[in-house]
C-alpha positions as CSV (number, residue, x, y, z in Angstrom):
1,M,-17.0,-1.2,9.2
2,R,-14.8,0.6,11.7
3,S,-15.3,-2.2,14.2
4,I,-14.0,-4.8,11.6
5,A,-11.0,-2.6,11.0
6,K,-10.3,-2.3,14.7
7,L,-10.7,-6.0,15.2
8,T,-8.3,-6.7,12.3
9,V,-5.7,-4.4,13.7
10,A,-6.1,-6.0,17.2
11,I,-5.7,-9.5,15.8
12,L,-2.6,-8.4,13.8
13,F,-1.1,-6.8,16.8
14,V,-1.6,-9.9,18.9
15,G,-0.1,-12.0,16.1
16,V,2.9,-9.8,15.9
17,L,3.4,-9.9,19.7
18,M,3.2,-13.7,19.6
19,L,5.7,-13.9,16.8
20,G,8.0,-11.6,18.8
21,A,7.7,-13.8,21.8
22,L,8.5,-16.9,19.8
23,A,11.5,-15.1,18.2
24,M,12.7,-14.2,21.7
25,I,12.3,-17.7,23.0
26,D,13.9,-19.3,19.9
27,N,16.9,-16.9,19.6
28,Q,18.4,-16.9,23.1
29,A,22.0,-17.8,22.0
30,R,24.4,-15.1,23.0
31,V,26.7,-13.8,20.2
32,A,29.1,-11.0,19.6
33,L,29.4,-9.2,16.3
34,H,32.9,-9.0,14.7
35,F,34.1,-6.5,12.2
36,L,37.8,-6.4,11.3
37,D,39.5,-6.2,14.7
38,W,36.5,-4.7,16.5
39,Q,34.1,-6.9,18.6
40,T,30.9,-6.0,20.3
41,F,29.7,-7.3,23.7
42,Q,27.6,-10.4,23.7
43,L,23.8,-10.2,23.4
44,S,21.2,-12.7,22.4
45,I,20.4,-12.9,18.7
46,Y,16.9,-11.6,19.5
47,W,18.3,-8.3,20.8
48,W,20.6,-7.9,17.8
49,L,17.7,-8.4,15.5
50,L,15.6,-5.9,17.5
51,I,18.4,-3.3,17.4
52,A,18.7,-3.8,13.6
53,L,14.9,-3.4,13.2
54,A,14.8,-0.3,15.3
55,L,17.8,1.3,13.4
56,G,16.1,0.4,10.1
57,F,12.9,2.1,11.2
58,L,14.8,5.2,12.5
59,L,16.9,5.5,9.3
60,G,13.8,5.1,7.1
61,W,11.9,7.7,9.1
62,V,14.8,10.2,8.8
63,F,15.2,9.7,5.0
64,A,11.5,9.9,4.5
65,S,11.4,13.1,6.5
66,L,14.2,14.6,4.5
67,G,12.4,13.8,1.3
68,S,9.2,15.2,2.6
69,L,11.0,18.4,3.7
70,R,12.6,18.7,0.3
71,R,9.2,18.4,-1.5
72,R,7.7,21.0,0.9
73,V,10.5,23.5,0.2
74,G,10.1,22.9,-3.6
75,M,6.3,23.4,-3.4
76,R,6.8,26.6,-1.4
77,Q,9.2,27.9,-4.1
78,T,6.8,26.9,-6.9
79,R,3.9,28.7,-5.2
80,R,6.0,31.9,-4.9
81,Q,6.9,31.7,-8.6
82,L,3.2,31.1,-9.4
83,A,2.2,34.1,-7.4
84,V,4.8,36.3,-9.2
85,S,3.7,34.9,-12.6
86,Q,0.0,35.6,-11.8
87,Q,0.8,39.2,-10.8
88,E,2.7,39.6,-14.0
89,V,-0.3,38.3,-16.0
90,E,-2.6,40.7,-14.2
91,R,-0.3,43.6,-14.8
92,L,-0.1,42.7,-18.5
93,R,-3.9,42.4,-18.8
94,E,-4.4,45.8,-17.3
95,S,-1.9,47.6,-19.5
96,P,-3.2,48.9,-22.9
């Protein structure tokens, strides 16, 4: 079963590489991005797309990490509160 999964991943990887090569060949026109009075240097469309993809992955990873960190901090606080509550319950059980 693992060999089928590895083969599938390998085929998908080769397919993505082929699509990337086709995108690079097909999008070689050089363009500059304009925003208000600001203009970037000229790069091929492929490189602009690759930069946008990389920035998207980076921002997604950062926001996912922040969310994960927030959840871990919340879980740590909840565990502390649970421990205090359990100690309180044990103290009340032992008192007459």
